[in-house]
N, C-alpha and C positions, 0 to 999 in steps of 0.2 A: 201269463198274466200274474204279476206278483201281488200278494196280499189282497186278492179279490175273492169275495164270497158270492156264490150264486144262490139265490133264494128261490126255490121252485114253487112255493105256495102262492096263493092268491091274496093272502093277508099276512102282514108282518107287524107284530106288536113290539114296540120299542119301550121296554120296561123303564129305562132310565128317564125318559121324558114323559111317559104315559101317553104317547101318540101312537096311532095305528095307521099303517099304509095299506090300502086295498087297491086291487086292480079292477078297473071298470072299462067301459067303452064310451068313447067320445063320439062326436059327429062323424058320419060316414064310416062307422065301425072302427075308428082308430083307437089304439090302446090308450088308456088313461090311468093316471095315478091319482087316487083320492087320498087326501091326508085328513085324518080325524083326530080331534082332541076330545076324548070321551066319545059321546055320540054326535058331536058337532063337526060338520064338514067345514074345514078351514081353507082348503085349497084343492084345485084340480089341475094337473099338468097333462096335456094331451100331446102324444108323440106325433110328429109329422104335421104340426100346426103350420098354417100358412104364413105366420109372422116370422118364420125362420127359426133356426136352432138357437136355443138358450141352454147353456150348460147348467146354470143355477136357476132353479125355479123358486125356491124358498129357503130361508135360513132363520132359525129361531134360537133363543137362549132362555134359560129358566127365569121365572119370576123372582123378585127379591124375596128373601126369606126361605126359599126352597134350596134343596141340595143342588149345586150348580151343574148344568149340562148344556150342551150345544147340539143342534140338529140342522142338517141341510139336506136338500134333495133336488133332483133335476132330471133332465132328459139326456140319455146317452148321445154322444156325437154320432155322426153318420157312419163312421167306421165301427161303431158299437164296442169300442175299446173303452173301458171305464176311465174316467178322468182321475187326475191326481188331486187330492183334496188336502188342504192345509188349514187348520183352524188357527187363528192368530190372536195374540194378546200382546200388544206393544210390538217389540222386535222379535218376540218368541213366536215360532211357527211349529205346530205339531202336525206332521203328516199322518193322515188317518185313511185306512183303506175304505174304498167305496163298496157297498154291497149292491150287486146288480139285482134288481127286482123286476120281475115280469119281462125280462129280456130287453126292455127299452128304457128303463129308469135306473137311477142310482140313489142311494141313501147313505149318509154317514152321520154317526152320532158319537159323542165322546163326553165323559164327565169332565167337569172343570169350568172355569170362568174364561170365556173367550168373547171377543167383541166383533170379529170379522173373519172372513175366510177368503182363500184364493183357490180357484179351481182351474186346472189346465188340462188340455187334451194331451194325450200321450206324446204327440209330436210337437207340443208347445205352439201349435198354430193358433189356438184360441186360448186366451186367459181372461177369466172373469173374476172380479172381486165383488164382495157383497158384505154389508154390515148385518150382524145378527140382530134381529128385532126381538125385543123382550116380549115373551108371550103374555097375553093379558087374560087368558081364559083360566078360570079356577079349575082345580082338579075336582072331578066328580067321584 
């Protein structure tokens, strides 16, 4: 696996965005990724959810007036090979390694101004595109 980081802890603080990722448990004991902005829970992604696999669960970018950053997270595909992540600004695409977190989730973050991202499985069987939503939560 090229350019992939394995994060063995149960909490991952992302200094650039000031977000924290924590491992939790969803219904039926399934692994869950909890996303926090300060002490506020902003998202929960549950692995093995009945609605089917979704590579991209969330994608955010910095507020206006802040140092620019982009952040995305999701659930690993069935083969557990990390996806290829590209943050995009117009025609420019920046490939960014995915950090595997908790063995079932991936997280990618990068400094800079980006508006969207593309995430592909290693075999290109699934491609998802998402727009980066501007975070609205103030830093605490």
